[in-house]
C-alpha positions in Angstrom: 75.7 101.7 121.6 77.3 100.3 118.4 77.1 96.7 119.6 73.3 97.1 120.0 72.5 97.6 116.4 69.9 95.0 115.2 70.5 92.9 112.1 67.7 94.8 110.4 69.3 98.2 111.1 72.8 97.1 109.9 71.3 95.5 106.7 69.4 98.7 105.9 72.6 100.8 106.5 74.7 98.5 104.3 72.0 98.5 101.6 71.9 102.3 101.6 75.7 102.4 101.4 75.6 100.0 98.4 73.0 102.1 96.6 75.1 105.3 97.1 78.2 103.4 95.9 76.4 102.3 92.8 75.3 105.8 92.0 78.8 107.1 92.7 80.3 104.4 90.4 77.9 105.5 87.6 78.6 109.2 88.3 74.9 109.9 89.1 73.8 112.6 91.6 72.5 111.6 95.0 72.1 113.0 98.5 73.8 111.3 101.5 71.6 113.4 103.8 68.4 112.0 102.2 69.6 108.4 102.8 70.3 109.3 106.4 66.8 110.8 106.8 65.1 107.8 105.3 66.9 105.5 107.8 66.0 107.8 110.7 62.3 107.6 109.8 62.6 103.8 109.8 64.6 103.2 112.9 64.5 106.4 115.0 68.3 106.8 115.4 69.9 110.2 114.7 71.3 111.2 111.3 74.8 111.4 112.9 74.6 107.8 114.1 73.8 106.6 110.6 76.6 108.8 109.1 79.0 107.3 111.5 77.8 103.8 110.7 78.5 104.6 107.0 82.0 105.6 108.0 82.4 102.3 109.7 81.4 100.6 106.5 84.0 102.7 104.7 86.6 101.4 107.3 85.7 97.8 106.6 86.0 98.4 102.8 89.4 100.2 103.4 90.6 97.3 105.5 89.8 94.9 102.6 91.7 97.1 100.1 88.5 98.4 98.4 87.4 102.0 97.7 84.9 103.8 99.9 82.5 106.6 99.1 84.2 110.0 98.9 83.2 112.2 101.9 82.7 109.2 104.2 86.1 109.0 105.8 86.7 105.6 107.4 86.0 105.5 111.1 87.8 102.4 112.5 86.0 102.0 115.9 83.6 99.5 114.3 83.1 97.1 117.3 84.1 93.5 117.6 80.6 92.2 117.1 79.6 94.6 114.4 82.6 94.2 112.0 82.0 90.6 110.9 78.3 91.4 110.4 79.1 94.3 108.1 81.6 92.2 106.2 79.0 89.5 105.6 76.4 92.1 104.5 78.8 93.8 102.1 79.6 90.4 100.5 82.8 92.1 99.3 83.9 89.3 97.0 80.8 89.6 94.9 81.0 93.4 94.8 84.5 93.2 93.4 83.3 91.2 90.4 80.9 93.9 89.2 82.2 95.8 86.1 81.6 99.2 87.8 83.8 98.2 90.7 86.5 96.9 88.4 86.5 100.4 86.8 86.4 102.0 90.2 89.6 100.1 91.3 91.5 100.9 88.2 92.9 104.2 89.5 94.7 102.4 92.5 97.8 101.4 90.5 98.5 105.0 89.8 98.2 106.3 93.4 102.0 106.2 94.2 102.8 108.0 90.9 100.1 110.6 91.6 101.6 111.4 95.0 105.2 111.5 93.7 104.1 113.8 90.8 102.1 116.1 93.1 105.2 116.5 95.3 107.2 117.7 92.3 104.4 120.1 91.5 104.6 121.5 95.0 108.4 121.8 94.7 107.8 123.8 91.6 105.3 126.0 93.5 102.6 125.2 91.0 99.0 123.9 91.0 97.1 121.6 88.7 93.6 121.5 87.3 91.2 118.5 87.7 91.2 118.1 83.9 95.0 118.1 83.8 95.1 115.3 86.4 92.7 113.2 84.4 94.8 113.8 81.2 98.2 113.1 82.8 97.0 109.9 84.5 94.5 108.8 81.8 91.6 108.4 84.4 88.0 109.6 84.5 86.5 112.1 87.0 85.1 109.4 89.2 88.5 107.7 89.6 90.1 111.0 90.3 87.7 111.7 93.1 88.6 108.5 94.8 92.3 109.0 94.2 92.1 112.5 95.8 90.2 111.1 98.8 92.8 108.5 99.3 95.8 110.8 98.8 94.4 113.5 101.0 93.8 111.2 103.9 97.3 109.7 103.4 98.8 113.1 103.8 96.7 113.7 106.9 97.8 110.4 108.4 101.5 111.3 107.7 101.0 114.8 109.4 101.8 116.5 106.1 99.9 119.4 104.5 97.1 117.9 102.4 98.7 117.2 99.0 95.4 117.4 97.1 95.2 121.2 97.9 97.3 121.5 94.7 94.3 120.3 92.5 92.0 123.2 91.7 89.0 124.1 89.5 89.7 125.9 86.2 86.9 128.4 86.8 87.9 129.5 90.3 91.5 128.5 90.7 90.5 127.1 94.1 89.7 123.7 95.6 86.1 122.4 95.8 83.9 123.0 98.9 84.1 119.3 99.6 87.9 119.6 100.1 87.5 122.1 102.9 84.8 120.1 104.6 86.6 116.8 104.4 89.9 118.0 105.7 88.8 121.0 107.8 91.0 123.3 105.8 89.6 126.9 106.1 91.8 128.4 103.3 93.1 126.1 100.5 95.4 128.9 99.3 97.2 128.9 102.7 97.3 125.1 102.5 99.1 125.3 99.1 101.7 127.6 100.5 102.2 125.2 103.4 102.8 122.5 100.8 105.3 124.6 98.9 107.3 125.2 102.0 107.0 121.7 103.3 108.2 120.0 100.1 111.0 122.5 99.6 112.5 121.2 102.8 111.4 117.5 103.0 111.7 114.4 100.9 109.6 111.2 100.9 111.1 108.6 103.3 111.5 106.2 100.4 110.9 105.8 96.7 107.2 105.3 96.1 107.2 104.0 92.6 107.9 100.4 91.5 111.7 100.2 90.6 111.3 98.4 87.3 107.7 98.5 85.8 107.3 96.2 82.8 103.8 97.2 81.6 104.1 99.9 78.8 101.4 102.1 80.4 103.2 102.0 83.8 106.5 102.8 82.2 105.0 105.6 80.2 103.5 107.1 83.4 106.8 106.9 85.2 108.5 108.5 82.2 105.8 111.3 82.1 106.0 112.4 85.7 109.6 113.5 85.5 108.0 116.7 84.2 106.1 118.7 86.8 104.2 120.9 84.3 100.9 119.1 83.4 101.1 119.7 79.6 104.7 118.4 79.5 103.8 115.3 81.6 100.7 114.5 79.4 102.8 115.0 76.3 105.6 112.7 77.5 103.2 109.9 78.5 101.4 110.0 75.1 104.6 110.1 73.0 106.2 107.3 75.1 103.2 105.0 74.6 102.8 105.8 70.9 106.5 105.0 70.3 106.4 101.8 72.4 109.0 103.2 74.9 111.8 103.2 72.3 113.7 105.9 70.4 112.2 106.0 67.0 115.6 106.3 65.4 118.0 104.1 67.4 115.6 101.8 69.1 117.0 102.6 72.6 114.7 101.8 75.4 116.6 103.1 78.4 114.1 105.6 79.8 116.7 107.8 81.5 118.3 108.7 78.2 115.1 109.3 76.3 113.2 112.6 75.6 109.8 113.4 74.2 110.7 115.9 71.4 108.3 118.1 69.6 108.3 117.8 65.9 109.6 120.8 63.9 106.7 123.2 63.4 104.9 122.0 66.5 104.7 124.3 69.6 103.5 123.3 73.1 102.4 126.8 73.7 99.9 126.4 70.9 98.5 123.2 72.4 100.5 120.8 70.2 100.9 118.2 73.0 99.4 115.0 71.5 101.2 111.8 70.5 101.2 112.9 66.8 103.1 116.1 67.7 106.3 114.4 68.9 109.0 111.8 68.6 110.6 109.7 71.3 114.3 110.3 70.8 117.5 109.4 72.6 118.9 112.6 74.2 121.8 113.0 71.9 119.6 112.6 68.8 117.1 115.0 70.3 119.9 117.6 70.6 120.9 117.1 67.0 117.3 117.4 65.9 116.8 120.6 67.8 119.9 122.1 66.3 118.8 121.0 62.8 121.9 118.8 62.5 119.4 115.9 62.0 116.2 116.3 60.1 113.3 114.0 59.5 111.4 114.4 56.2 107.7 114.0 55.9 108.2 110.5 54.6 110.3 109.6 57.6 113.7 109.7 55.9 116.6 111.0 58.0 119.2 113.5 56.8 122.4 114.6 58.7 124.4 117.8 58.4 128.1 117.3 57.4 129.4 118.0 60.9 127.3 115.2 62.4 128.2 112.5 59.8 131.4 111.3 61.5 129.6 110.0 64.6 126.1 109.4 63.2 126.6 108.3 59.6 124.8 105.0 60.3 121.5 106.9 60.5 122.0 108.9 57.3 119.2 107.9 54.8 117.5 105.7 57.4 113.7 105.7 57.3 111.6 105.7 60.4 109.5 102.6 60.9 
């Protein structure tokens, strides 16, 4: 029974979990099964019992607001006597001070934005590559794995199709084997079509994003995910950050009236989707720029066509900062 685990067994299980978490944080390969077998040799319990104990450890970490090891879904039936012993062995406060764990937790602030953006991807009946997720949200592969684990289980708990079925490998166009095992999804393509249908007919119960982010990176991300196509979203985020969240001509910082505009001669289809490929412009100025009624010289000086001068003469001859 769970309550009959000795202090030595629990300590060994927690130590093994910590070692795996450390390897995971440093993106080094390891085998969960080997850790289970080593514990079996020491204590005689089954591999399944140690796997479930690891899931209990994940549950304690989740309850504390910390990340757990991908593939070890939290199992909450820890036991009243066992939970405080696991907490003490984890020594969570010290763990959170380690640099690797600070890095590990960095993705958390983007979880709501990731979910909202993936819903828009589903409504557009698209899918997204792992590399594109990392680019749009400016995170590493390790953080993406944890984010996907969290968002997938969130969907499961809400009785929705698993939102992370939209994230696929470039080589295969399919989800990883781990996705199928974790969520017991036999065919990820079928799951994607379930997502397309579900989000065509449903809406989140409430707004997920913070209403008024003040941090530039947070505002840039919110600005970016208006676009469901990954290359557009990444371009919008980079241009927004590079321009400080303000129109380069007027100084306007009202996000809803701003656009990320490609510079003349740049083409998104040719991969020109970096910060240096665009300007952040107020929508009316973007329209003028696209119609060549407003031009920006290489030295940053603005010129206006005669038909635009009546309303925009203040910008004639102005030089970009």
